[in-house]
PDB file of N, CA, C and O in Angstrom, chain B, residues numbered from 101:
ATOM      1  N   MET B 101       0.852  -1.176   0.000  1.00  0.00           N
ATOM      2  CA  MET B 101       0.000   0.000   0.000  1.00  0.00           C
ATOM      3  C   MET B 101       0.897   1.239   0.000  1.00  0.00           C
ATOM      4  O   MET B 101       1.918   1.287   0.687  1.00  0.00           O
ATOM      5  N   SER B 102       0.494   2.229  -0.782  1.00  0.00           N
ATOM      6  CA  SER B 102       1.314   3.434  -0.866  1.00  0.00           C
ATOM      7  C   SER B 102       1.201   4.259   0.415  1.00  0.00           C
ATOM      8  O   SER B 102       0.232   4.146   1.166  1.00  0.00           O
ATOM      9  N   ALA B 103       2.207   5.084   0.641  1.00  0.00           N
ATOM     10  CA  ALA B 103       2.234   5.920   1.842  1.00  0.00           C
ATOM     11  C   ALA B 103       1.079   6.915   1.838  1.00  0.00           C
ATOM     12  O   ALA B 103       0.505   7.197   2.889  1.00  0.00           O
ATOM     13  N   VAL B 104       0.734   7.447   0.674  1.00  0.00           N
ATOM     14  CA  VAL B 104      -0.350   8.429   0.578  1.00  0.00           C
ATOM     15  C   VAL B 104      -1.684   7.775   0.935  1.00  0.00           C
ATOM     16  O   VAL B 104      -2.478   8.341   1.687  1.00  0.00           O
ATOM     17  N   LYS B 105      -1.921   6.593   0.396  1.00  0.00           N
ATOM     18  CA  LYS B 105      -3.173   5.887   0.676  1.00  0.00           C
ATOM     19  C   LYS B 105      -3.265   5.539   2.154  1.00  0.00           C
ATOM     20  O   LYS B 105      -4.320   5.692   2.770  1.00  0.00           O
ATOM     21  N   SER B 106      -2.175   5.076   2.713  1.00  0.00           N
ATOM     22  CA  SER B 106      -2.135   4.726   4.134  1.00  0.00           C
ATOM     23  C   SER B 106      -2.397   5.946   5.008  1.00  0.00           C
ATOM     24  O   SER B 106      -3.146   5.866   5.982  1.00  0.00           O
ATOM     25  N   GLU B 107      -1.787   7.064   4.667  1.00  0.00           N
ATOM     26  CA  GLU B 107      -1.980   8.289   5.430  1.00  0.00           C
ATOM     27  C   GLU B 107      -3.422   8.797   5.324  1.00  0.00           C
ATOM     28  O   GLU B 107      -3.990   9.276   6.305  1.00  0.00           O
ATOM     29  N   ALA B 108      -4.009   8.690   4.128  1.00  0.00           N
ATOM     30  CA  ALA B 108      -5.399   9.114   3.936  1.00  0.00           C
ATOM     31  C   ALA B 108      -6.339   8.246   4.760  1.00  0.00           C
ATOM     32  O   ALA B 108      -7.282   8.755   5.367  1.00  0.00           O
ATOM     33  N   GLN B 109      -6.090   6.941   4.787  1.00  0.00           N
ATOM     34  CA  GLN B 109      -6.924   6.038   5.575  1.00  0.00           C
ATOM     35  C   GLN B 109      -6.820   6.362   7.066  1.00  0.00           C
ATOM     36  O   GLN B 109      -7.821   6.342   7.783  1.00  0.00           O
ATOM     37  N   LYS B 110      -5.626   6.652   7.520  1.00  0.00           N
ATOM     38  CA  LYS B 110      -5.421   6.990   8.930  1.00  0.00           C
ATOM     39  C   LYS B 110      -6.174   8.270   9.285  1.00  0.00           C
ATOM     40  O   LYS B 110      -6.794   8.359  10.345  1.00  0.00           O
ATOM     41  N   MET B 111      -6.115   9.268   8.387  1.00  0.00           N
ATOM     42  CA  MET B 111      -6.811  10.528   8.631  1.00  0.00           C
ATOM     43  C   MET B 111      -8.312  10.308   8.675  1.00  0.00           C
ATOM     44  O   MET B 111      -8.987  10.841   9.556  1.00  0.00           O
ATOM     45  N   ILE B 112      -8.845   9.534   7.743  1.00  0.00           N
ATOM     46  CA  ILE B 112     -10.288   9.284   7.692  1.00  0.00           C
ATOM     47  C   ILE B 112     -10.749   8.548   8.948  1.00  0.00           C
ATOM     48  O   ILE B 112     -11.811   8.854   9.491  1.00  0.00           O
ATOM     49  N   LYS B 113      -9.967   7.591   9.407  1.00  0.00           N
ATOM     50  CA  LYS B 113     -10.323   6.859  10.623  1.00  0.00           C
ATOM     51  C   LYS B 113     -10.346   7.757  11.855  1.00  0.00           C
ATOM     52  O   LYS B 113     -11.049   7.468  12.823  1.00  0.00           O
ATOM     53  N   SER B 114      -9.580   8.843  11.820  1.00  0.00           N
ATOM     54  CA  SER B 114      -9.524   9.740  12.985  1.00  0.00           C
ATOM     55  C   SER B 114     -10.712  10.707  13.041  1.00  0.00           C
ATOM     56  O   SER B 114     -10.942  11.347  14.067  1.00  0.00           O
ATOM     57  N   LEU B 115     -11.468  10.814  11.937  1.00  0.00           N
ATOM     58  CA  LEU B 115     -12.616  11.716  11.902  1.00  0.00           C
ATOM     59  C   LEU B 115     -13.805  11.109  12.636  1.00  0.00           C
ATOM     60  O   LEU B 115     -13.856   9.901  12.869  1.00  0.00           O
ATOM     61  N   LEU B 116     -14.748  11.953  12.994  1.00  0.00           N
ATOM     62  CA  LEU B 116     -15.968  11.492  13.653  1.00  0.00           C
ATOM     63  C   LEU B 116     -16.786  10.627  12.695  1.00  0.00           C
ATOM     64  O   LEU B 116     -16.680  10.768  11.477  1.00  0.00           O
ATOM     65  N   ASP B 117     -17.591   9.744  13.245  1.00  0.00           N
ATOM     66  CA  ASP B 117     -18.391   8.835  12.423  1.00  0.00           C
ATOM     67  C   ASP B 117     -19.404   9.552  11.547  1.00  0.00           C
ATOM     68  O   ASP B 117     -19.793   9.028  10.503  1.00  0.00           O
ATOM     69  N   ASP B 118     -19.840  10.740  11.948  1.00  0.00           N
ATOM     70  CA  ASP B 118     -20.848  11.453  11.166  1.00  0.00           C
ATOM     71  C   ASP B 118     -20.246  12.523  10.250  1.00  0.00           C
ATOM     72  O   ASP B 118     -20.931  13.475   9.876  1.00  0.00           O
ATOM     73  N   CYS B 119     -18.968  12.368   9.887  1.00  0.00           N
ATOM     74  CA  CYS B 119     -18.329  13.358   9.020  1.00  0.00           C
ATOM     75  C   CYS B 119     -18.914  13.270   7.614  1.00  0.00           C
ATOM     76  O   CYS B 119     -19.480  12.249   7.222  1.00  0.00           O
ATOM     77  N   THR B 120     -18.768  14.350   6.873  1.00  0.00           N
ATOM     78  CA  THR B 120     -19.289  14.418   5.508  1.00  0.00           C
ATOM     79  C   THR B 120     -18.136  14.288   4.513  1.00  0.00           C
ATOM     80  O   THR B 120     -16.964  14.321   4.888  1.00  0.00           O
ATOM     81  N   TYR B 121     -18.498  14.140   3.236  1.00  0.00           N
ATOM     82  CA  TYR B 121     -17.472  14.130   2.194  1.00  0.00           C
ATOM     83  C   TYR B 121     -16.704  15.446   2.203  1.00  0.00           C
ATOM     84  O   TYR B 121     -15.501  15.473   1.946  1.00  0.00           O
ATOM     85  N   GLU B 122     -17.400  16.527   2.498  1.00  0.00           N
ATOM     86  CA  GLU B 122     -16.748  17.833   2.553  1.00  0.00           C
ATOM     87  C   GLU B 122     -15.722  17.888   3.678  1.00  0.00           C
ATOM     88  O   GLU B 122     -14.663  18.494   3.516  1.00  0.00           O
ATOM     89  N   ASP B 123     -16.018  17.265   4.812  1.00  0.00           N
ATOM     90  CA  ASP B 123     -15.055  17.199   5.914  1.00  0.00           C
ATOM     91  C   ASP B 123     -13.783  16.475   5.474  1.00  0.00           C
ATOM     92  O   ASP B 123     -12.671  16.919   5.759  1.00  0.00           O
ATOM     93  N   ILE B 124     -13.965  15.368   4.785  1.00  0.00           N
ATOM     94  CA  ILE B 124     -12.815  14.585   4.312  1.00  0.00           C
ATOM     95  C   ILE B 124     -12.010  15.405   3.305  1.00  0.00           C
ATOM     96  O   ILE B 124     -10.782  15.454   3.381  1.00  0.00           O
ATOM     97  N   GLN B 125     -12.701  16.047   2.364  1.00  0.00           N
ATOM     98  CA  GLN B 125     -12.010  16.873   1.371  1.00  0.00           C
ATOM     99  C   GLN B 125     -11.240  18.004   2.037  1.00  0.00           C
ATOM    100  O   GLN B 125     -10.108  18.293   1.650  1.00  0.00           O
ATOM    101  N   TYR B 126     -11.839  18.645   3.030  1.00  0.00           N
ATOM    102  CA  TYR B 126     -11.182  19.741   3.719  1.00  0.00           C
ATOM    103  C   TYR B 126      -9.903  19.258   4.405  1.00  0.00           C
ATOM    104  O   TYR B 126      -8.858  19.899   4.291  1.00  0.00           O
ATOM    105  N   HIS B 127      -9.981  18.149   5.105  1.00  0.00           N
ATOM    106  CA  HIS B 127      -8.805  17.642   5.808  1.00  0.00           C
ATOM    107  C   HIS B 127      -7.705  17.230   4.824  1.00  0.00           C
ATOM    108  O   HIS B 127      -6.525  17.465   5.085  1.00  0.00           O
ATOM    109  N   LEU B 128      -8.079  16.622   3.705  1.00  0.00           N
ATOM    110  CA  LEU B 128      -7.083  16.276   2.690  1.00  0.00           C
ATOM    111  C   LEU B 128      -6.441  17.536   2.110  1.00  0.00           C
ATOM    112  O   LEU B 128      -5.236  17.559   1.860  1.00  0.00           O
ATOM    113  N   TYR B 129      -7.240  18.581   1.897  1.00  0.00           N
ATOM    114  CA  TYR B 129      -6.733  19.856   1.388  1.00  0.00           C
ATOM    115  C   TYR B 129      -5.726  20.460   2.361  1.00  0.00           C
ATOM    116  O   TYR B 129      -4.657  20.913   1.950  1.00  0.00           O
ATOM    117  N   VAL B 130      -6.063  20.465   3.644  1.00  0.00           N
ATOM    118  CA  VAL B 130      -5.177  21.040   4.658  1.00  0.00           C
ATOM    119  C   VAL B 130      -3.863  20.265   4.716  1.00  0.00           C
ATOM    120  O   VAL B 130      -2.789  20.864   4.762  1.00  0.00           O
ATOM    121  N   ILE B 131      -3.946  18.954   4.713  1.00  0.00           N
ATOM    122  CA  ILE B 131      -2.726  18.130   4.745  1.00  0.00           C
ATOM    123  C   ILE B 131      -1.856  18.428   3.529  1.00  0.00           C
ATOM    124  O   ILE B 131      -0.639  18.565   3.654  1.00  0.00           O
ATOM    125  N   LYS B 132      -2.480  18.530   2.344  1.00  0.00           N
ATOM    126  CA  LYS B 132      -1.724  18.821   1.121  1.00  0.00           C
ATOM    127  C   LYS B 132      -1.030  20.178   1.214  1.00  0.00           C
ATOM    128  O   LYS B 132       0.141  20.303   0.855  1.00  0.00           O
ATOM    129  N   LYS B 133      -1.746  21.193   1.693  1.00  0.00           N
ATOM    130  CA  LYS B 133      -1.158  22.531   1.795  1.00  0.00           C
ATOM    131  C   LYS B 133      -0.014  22.558   2.803  1.00  0.00           C
ATOM    132  O   LYS B 133       0.991  23.231   2.575  1.00  0.00           O
ATOM    133  N   ILE B 134      -0.150  21.841   3.903  1.00  0.00           N
ATOM    134  CA  ILE B 134       0.931  21.776   4.895  1.00  0.00           C
ATOM    135  C   ILE B 134       2.157  21.114   4.288  1.00  0.00           C
ATOM    136  O   ILE B 134       3.276  21.599   4.458  1.00  0.00           O
ATOM    137  N   GLU B 135       1.950  19.995   3.572  1.00  0.00           N
ATOM    138  CA  GLU B 135       3.082  19.315   2.937  1.00  0.00           C
ATOM    139  C   GLU B 135       3.759  20.201   1.901  1.00  0.00           C
ATOM    140  O   GLU B 135       4.986  20.198   1.795  1.00  0.00           O
ATOM    141  N   GLN B 136       2.975  20.964   1.133  1.00  0.00           N
ATOM    142  CA  GLN B 136       3.547  21.873   0.149  1.00  0.00           C
ATOM    143  C   GLN B 136       4.370  22.960   0.840  1.00  0.00           C
ATOM    144  O   GLN B 136       5.444  23.326   0.362  1.00  0.00           O
ATOM    145  N   GLY B 137       3.875  23.467   1.945  1.00  0.00           N
ATOM    146  CA  GLY B 137       4.614  24.489   2.695  1.00  0.00           C
ATOM    147  C   GLY B 137       5.923  23.956   3.237  1.00  0.00           C
ATOM    148  O   GLY B 137       6.942  24.644   3.207  1.00  0.00           O
ATOM    149  N   ILE B 138       5.895  22.742   3.726  1.00  0.00           N
ATOM    150  CA  ILE B 138       7.123  22.126   4.254  1.00  0.00           C
ATOM    151  C   ILE B 138       8.141  21.945   3.129  1.00  0.00           C
ATOM    152  O   ILE B 138       9.328  22.216   3.310  1.00  0.00           O
ATOM    153  N   LYS B 139       7.667  21.480   1.956  1.00  0.00           N
ATOM    154  CA  LYS B 139       8.580  21.292   0.818  1.00  0.00           C
ATOM    155  C   LYS B 139       9.199  22.623   0.373  1.00  0.00           C
ATOM    156  O   LYS B 139      10.364  22.665  -0.024  1.00  0.00           O
ATOM    157  N   ARG B 140       8.428  23.695   0.441  1.00  0.00           N
ATOM    158  CA  ARG B 140       8.959  25.007   0.047  1.00  0.00           C
ATOM    159  C   ARG B 140      10.053  25.488   0.982  1.00  0.00           C
ATOM    160  O   ARG B 140      10.966  26.196   0.557  1.00  0.00           O
ATOM    161  N   THR B 141       9.973  25.115   2.243  1.00  0.00           N
ATOM    162  CA  THR B 141      10.993  25.556   3.189  1.00  0.00           C
ATOM    163  C   THR B 141      12.274  24.729   3.083  1.00  0.00           C
ATOM    164  O   THR B 141      13.328  25.146   3.563  1.00  0.00           O
ATOM    165  N   GLU B 142      12.181  23.550   2.450  1.00  0.00           N
ATOM    166  CA  GLU B 142      13.340  22.672   2.322  1.00  0.00           C
ATOM    167  C   GLU B 142      14.213  23.015   1.116  1.00  0.00           C
ATOM    168  O   GLU B 142      15.278  22.422   0.947  1.00  0.00           O
ATOM    169  N   ILE B 143      13.800  23.932   0.297  1.00  0.00           N
ATOM    170  CA  ILE B 143      14.534  24.262  -0.943  1.00  0.00           C
ATOM    171  C   ILE B 143      15.841  24.917  -0.640  1.00  0.00           C
ATOM    172  O   ILE B 143      16.586  25.262  -1.557  1.00  0.00           O
TER     173      ILE B 143
END
């Protein structure tokens, strides 16, 4: 299993049982933006 898929599954499992698709999309967006910011600082 890829690291991205594993990380996404872990994030989804940490959400509340009544979360929406929008909640999942928002959390994936935030994680992506944080990773992009970290990569920019490593240049």
